[in-house]
C-alpha positions as CSV (number, residue, x, y, z in Angstrom):
1,M,-19.7,45.2,4.7
2,N,-17.4,47.9,3.4
3,I,-19.3,50.9,1.9
4,H,-16.6,51.8,-0.7
5,R,-17.8,51.6,-4.3
6,S,-15.7,49.0,-6.1
7,Q,-15.1,47.8,-9.6
8,P,-16.3,44.2,-10.1
9,L,-13.9,41.3,-10.3
10,E,-14.2,37.9,-12.1
11,I,-12.5,34.7,-11.0
12,V,-12.2,31.9,-13.4
13,G,-12.1,28.6,-11.4
14,G,-14.2,27.7,-8.4
15,G,-11.7,25.6,-6.5
16,I,-10.1,26.4,-3.2
17,A,-8.1,29.4,-4.3
18,G,-10.9,31.0,-6.4
19,L,-13.7,30.5,-3.8
20,A,-11.6,31.5,-0.8
21,L,-10.4,34.7,-2.6
22,G,-13.9,35.5,-3.8
23,S,-15.4,35.3,-0.2
24,A,-12.6,37.5,1.2
25,L,-13.2,40.1,-1.6
26,R,-17.0,40.0,-1.0
27,R,-16.5,40.7,2.7
28,A,-14.5,43.8,1.6
29,G,-17.4,45.0,-0.5
30,V,-16.0,44.0,-3.9
31,P,-18.6,42.6,-6.4
32,V,-17.3,39.2,-7.5
33,T,-18.4,36.6,-10.0
34,V,-16.8,33.1,-9.9
35,F,-17.1,30.9,-13.1
36,E,-16.8,27.2,-12.6
37,T,-17.0,24.5,-15.3
38,Q,-18.7,21.9,-13.1
39,G,-20.9,21.9,-10.0
40,Y,-20.7,21.0,-6.3
41,P,-20.1,18.8,-4.5
42,R,-17.8,16.6,-6.5
43,H,-14.6,14.6,-6.0
44,R,-11.2,15.8,-7.2
45,V,-7.8,14.1,-7.4
46,C,-6.1,15.5,-4.3
47,G,-4.2,14.3,-1.3
48,E,-6.9,15.9,0.8
49,F,-4.7,16.9,3.7
50,I,-3.5,20.4,4.3
51,A,0.0,20.8,5.6
52,G,1.8,24.1,6.3
53,L,-1.2,26.4,6.4
54,D,-0.3,29.5,8.4
55,E,-2.7,31.2,10.8
56,A,-2.3,34.6,9.1
57,S,-3.7,33.2,5.8
58,T,-6.5,31.4,7.6
59,A,-7.5,34.5,9.4
60,R,-7.2,36.8,6.3
61,L,-9.5,34.5,4.3
62,G,-11.9,33.7,7.1
63,V,-11.8,30.0,6.4
64,G,-11.1,28.8,10.0
65,P,-14.7,27.8,10.7
66,L,-14.8,25.7,7.5
67,L,-11.7,23.7,8.7
68,Q,-12.7,23.3,12.4
69,D,-13.9,19.7,12.2
70,A,-11.0,18.5,9.9
71,R,-9.1,15.5,11.2
72,R,-5.7,16.3,12.7
73,H,-2.9,14.2,11.3
74,R,0.6,14.0,12.7
75,R,2.1,10.5,12.4
76,V,3.5,9.7,9.0
77,V,4.6,6.2,8.0
78,W,6.7,5.7,4.8
79,R,6.6,2.2,3.2
80,R,8.5,0.6,0.2
81,H,7.7,-2.8,-1.2
82,G,5.3,-3.4,1.7
83,R,8.0,-2.7,4.4
84,T,8.1,0.3,6.7
85,I,11.2,2.4,6.1
86,R,10.6,5.4,8.3
87,E,8.0,6.8,10.8
88,H,8.0,10.3,12.1
89,D,5.7,13.1,13.4
90,L,5.0,16.3,11.5
91,P,6.1,19.5,13.2
92,A,2.4,20.6,13.1
93,P,-0.8,18.7,12.5
94,A,-2.0,18.4,8.9
95,L,-5.7,18.8,8.4
96,G,-7.7,16.0,6.8
97,L,-10.8,17.0,4.9
98,S,-12.0,15.9,1.4
99,R,-12.4,18.2,-1.5
100,Y,-15.9,16.9,-1.9
101,V,-16.8,18.6,1.5
102,L,-14.4,21.5,1.5
103,D,-15.2,22.8,-2.0
104,A,-18.9,22.7,-1.2
105,R,-18.4,24.6,2.0
106,L,-16.3,27.2,0.3
107,A,-19.0,27.6,-2.5
108,G,-21.7,28.0,0.2
109,A,-19.6,30.6,2.1
110,F,-19.0,32.6,-1.2
111,V,-22.7,32.6,-2.0
112,D,-23.7,33.5,1.6
113,A,-21.3,36.5,1.3
114,G,-23.2,37.8,-1.7
115,G,-21.0,36.3,-4.4
116,D,-22.3,35.4,-7.8
117,L,-21.4,31.7,-8.5
118,R,-22.0,30.5,-12.0
119,T,-21.4,26.8,-12.6
120,S,-21.3,24.8,-15.8
121,I,-19.7,27.7,-17.6
122,R,-16.3,27.5,-19.4
123,V,-14.6,30.8,-19.9
124,P,-12.3,31.0,-23.0
125,P,-8.7,30.7,-21.7
126,D,-7.4,33.4,-24.1
127,S,-9.8,36.1,-22.8
128,A,-8.1,38.2,-20.2
129,P,-9.8,41.5,-19.6
130,E,-8.9,43.7,-16.7
131,G,-10.4,42.5,-13.4
132,R,-10.3,38.8,-14.4
133,V,-8.3,36.4,-12.2
134,F,-7.4,32.9,-13.3
135,A,-7.6,30.2,-10.6
136,A,-8.8,27.4,-12.9
137,G,-6.1,24.9,-12.2
138,R,-3.2,23.8,-14.3
139,R,-2.8,24.6,-18.0
140,R,-2.7,21.4,-20.0
141,Q,0.6,20.6,-21.4
142,P,2.5,17.3,-22.3
143,S,3.2,15.3,-19.1
144,P,3.9,11.7,-18.4
145,W,2.1,11.8,-15.1
146,L,-1.3,10.4,-14.1
147,G,-3.2,11.1,-10.9
148,L,-5.7,8.5,-9.6
149,K,-7.8,8.8,-6.4
150,V,-10.6,6.9,-4.6
151,H,-12.2,6.8,-1.1
152,V,-12.2,3.6,0.9
153,R,-13.8,2.5,4.1
154,G,-12.6,-0.2,6.5
155,L,-8.9,0.4,5.7
156,R,-6.8,0.5,8.8
157,L,-3.7,2.8,8.6
158,A,-0.4,2.3,10.3
159,G,-0.3,6.0,11.1
160,D,-2.3,9.1,10.4
161,L,-0.8,9.3,7.0
162,E,0.9,6.5,4.9
163,V,3.2,7.1,1.9
164,H,3.9,4.1,-0.3
165,L,6.9,4.3,-2.8
166,G,6.6,2.3,-6.0
167,D,8.3,2.0,-9.3
168,Q,7.8,5.5,-10.9
169,A,4.9,6.0,-8.5
170,Y,3.9,6.9,-5.0
171,V,0.6,6.8,-3.2
172,G,-0.6,8.7,-0.2
173,L,-3.3,7.4,2.3
174,S,-5.0,9.9,4.6
175,G,-8.1,9.9,6.8
176,V,-10.9,12.2,5.9
177,E,-14.4,12.7,7.2
178,D,-16.9,9.8,7.8
179,C,-14.2,7.2,8.6
180,R,-13.1,7.3,5.0
181,V,-9.5,7.0,3.8
182,N,-8.4,9.0,0.7
183,V,-6.1,6.9,-1.5
184,C,-4.4,9.2,-4.0
185,G,-1.5,8.2,-6.2
186,L,0.8,9.7,-8.8
187,F,1.9,7.3,-11.5
188,R,4.0,7.6,-14.6
189,R,1.9,6.5,-17.6
190,R,2.9,3.0,-18.8
191,L,1.7,0.2,-21.0
192,L,-0.2,-2.2,-18.8
193,P,-0.1,-6.0,-19.4
194,S,-2.2,-7.4,-22.3
195,G,-5.9,-7.5,-21.3
196,E,-5.5,-4.8,-18.6
197,S,-4.9,-1.7,-20.8
198,A,-8.6,-1.2,-21.2
199,A,-9.2,-1.0,-17.4
200,T,-11.1,2.0,-16.2
201,G,-12.2,3.4,-12.8
202,V,-11.1,1.6,-9.7
203,A,-9.8,-1.3,-11.8
204,L,-7.3,1.1,-13.4
205,L,-6.0,2.2,-10.0
206,L,-5.6,-1.4,-8.9
207,R,-3.8,-2.3,-12.1
208,Y,-1.4,0.7,-11.7
209,L,-0.7,-0.3,-8.1
210,D,0.3,-3.8,-9.2
211,A,2.4,-2.5,-12.1
212,A,4.3,-0.2,-9.8
213,G,5.2,-3.0,-7.4
214,L,2.6,-2.0,-4.8
215,E,0.8,-5.3,-4.7
216,E,0.6,-5.3,-0.9
217,L,-1.3,-2.0,-0.9
218,G,-3.5,-3.4,-3.8
219,R,-4.4,-6.4,-1.6
220,R,-5.4,-4.1,1.3
221,L,-7.7,-2.0,-1.0
222,R,-9.3,-5.1,-2.5
223,A,-10.2,-6.3,1.0
224,A,-11.7,-3.0,2.0
225,E,-14.9,-1.2,1.0
226,I,-14.1,0.9,-2.1
227,D,-16.4,3.8,-3.0
228,A,-16.4,3.5,-6.7
229,D,-18.3,6.8,-7.1
230,S,-15.4,8.7,-5.6
231,F,-12.9,7.5,-8.2
232,C,-11.4,10.2,-10.4
233,A,-8.4,10.7,-12.5
234,V,-6.4,13.6,-13.9
235,A,-3.6,13.8,-16.5
236,A,-1.2,16.4,-17.8
237,L,0.2,17.3,-14.4
238,P,3.0,20.0,-14.6
239,F,4.9,20.1,-11.3
240,R,6.6,23.5,-11.7
241,R,5.7,27.2,-11.7
242,Q,3.8,28.1,-14.8
243,A,4.8,31.4,-16.4
244,P,1.6,33.3,-17.0
245,A,0.8,34.8,-20.4
246,S,1.2,38.6,-20.6
247,G,-1.8,40.4,-19.0
248,R,-3.0,37.3,-17.1
249,L,-3.3,37.2,-13.3
250,C,-2.9,33.6,-12.1
251,I,-3.2,32.2,-8.6
252,G,-3.6,28.6,-7.2
253,D,-2.7,25.8,-9.5
254,S,-2.7,28.2,-12.4
255,F,0.4,29.8,-10.9
256,A,2.1,26.6,-9.7
257,M,1.4,23.0,-8.7
258,P,3.8,21.6,-6.1
259,P,4.7,17.8,-6.1
260,P,1.8,16.1,-4.2
261,F,4.0,14.4,-1.7
262,T,4.4,17.7,0.2
263,G,0.7,17.8,1.1
264,N,1.1,21.5,0.5
265,G,-1.1,22.1,-2.6
266,M,-4.2,23.0,-0.7
267,A,-2.3,25.3,1.7
268,M,-0.6,27.0,-1.3
269,A,-4.0,27.6,-2.9
270,L,-5.2,29.3,0.3
271,Q,-2.0,31.2,0.9
272,G,-1.9,32.4,-2.7
273,A,-5.5,33.7,-2.3
274,A,-4.5,35.5,0.9
275,L,-1.5,37.2,-0.9
276,A,-3.7,38.3,-3.8
277,C,-6.5,39.7,-1.7
278,D,-5.3,43.2,-0.6
279,P,-3.8,44.2,-4.0
280,L,-7.1,43.2,-5.7
281,I,-9.1,45.3,-3.2
282,A,-6.8,48.2,-4.0
283,W,-7.5,47.8,-7.7
284,A,-11.2,47.4,-7.2
285,R,-11.2,50.8,-5.3
286,G,-9.2,52.5,-8.1
287,T,-5.9,53.0,-6.3
288,T,-3.7,50.9,-8.5
289,S,-3.7,50.0,-12.2
290,W,-4.4,46.5,-13.5
291,P,-0.8,45.9,-14.8
292,D,0.6,47.1,-11.5
293,T,-1.8,44.8,-9.6
294,I,-0.7,41.8,-11.7
295,E,3.0,42.6,-11.1
296,I,2.5,43.1,-7.3
297,I,0.7,39.8,-6.9
298,Q,3.0,37.8,-9.1
299,R,6.0,39.2,-7.2
300,R,4.4,38.2,-3.9
301,L,3.7,34.7,-5.1
302,R,7.2,34.2,-6.5
303,R,8.8,35.5,-3.3
304,H,6.6,33.4,-1.1
305,F,6.7,30.1,-3.1
306,R,10.0,30.0,-5.1
307,L,12.2,28.2,-2.6
308,R,9.4,25.9,-1.5
309,L,8.8,24.8,-5.1
310,A,12.5,24.4,-5.9
311,C,13.2,22.2,-2.9
312,A,10.1,20.1,-3.5
313,Q,11.1,19.5,-7.1
314,A,14.6,18.4,-6.0
315,V,13.2,15.8,-3.6
316,H,10.5,14.6,-6.0
317,S,12.7,12.2,-8.1
318,F,13.9,10.4,-4.9
319,L,10.3,9.3,-4.3
320,L,9.8,8.0,-7.9
321,E,13.0,6.3,-9.1
322,P,13.8,2.9,-7.6
323,P,17.6,3.4,-7.3
324,R,17.1,6.7,-5.5
325,Q,14.3,5.1,-3.3
326,W,16.9,2.6,-2.2
327,W,19.2,5.3,-0.9
328,L,16.2,7.1,0.6
329,A,15.1,3.9,2.4
330,A,18.6,3.3,3.7
331,A,18.9,6.8,5.0
332,G,15.5,6.4,6.6
333,R,16.4,3.2,8.4
334,L,19.6,4.9,9.7
335,R,17.6,8.0,10.7
336,L,19.9,10.1,8.5
337,L,17.0,11.9,6.7
338,P,16.8,15.6,7.7
339,L,13.0,15.4,7.8
340,R,12.3,18.6,9.8
341,P,14.5,20.9,7.6
342,L,12.9,19.3,4.5
343,Y,9.5,19.9,5.9
344,Q,10.3,23.6,6.6
345,L,11.8,24.0,3.1
346,T,8.8,22.5,1.3
347,H,6.0,24.2,3.3
């Protein structure tokens, strides 16, 4: 533990970015309090595979041991209307681990490092004193998108990862711990047929699959063992960089949320925490001002993620709109998709 006397820091949001950053700061001797509105463990809407995480960020945050037993995914199968349109291997394995497990591990590591973790506390979003970092996820704003997620047992996959393209929707399937498959979909909100609009929980996910033309996937889920307790939903999803209010330091999803097809959201949360760590240590030790610290970190985040977010946003509509899906499927069958360059640009 570093012996330098340090100013305390507060982190609003106990997700991946907030907890990983808090643990790294604690190891540097910085007093840290993390505020989280809920408790641990719990399920979250998330693709639950980590693609594109670099070794430098892993080492800087010390999270390697927490990811050691994650499943390694490489083979990706793309399907449309129940038919395979493309199979390929990722340039590097993606890590499969549920948020239920990972967040609980990160919370335990933060507390073990001497961090002060306060759950069931909501910090006013308009309060931004010096030394407060916002990592509390997206800021709510109008959005047509709905995220739905559930864990399933007994679901056999055609590859390590499956991506199913539907009408204004896509769904990713990935293996996590305990022989479970995470089923996580992004859907444009729509009016469901009469009698189905009141559906909730798993039934809502199944109705949306059918409405998006993903009946074949729905049949597979109905034949498997669905863990209803793992179902969760989230709305108001903004897939773009969120300009922070003046005087606010934002990391993780508070800074930007990439389109989920990339599988890069969890990696971005960790990479953003790693980029913020050293400037925050410098502020805690009194060597930089708070406004300068905000500017340094925001500049780092913009430089590191700008191209990645722009490219992912450009590709996103091709996964959601049926006419563009047709061209995507045709290019996939002809092996004309530049998959490796696209992966490098979006990770």
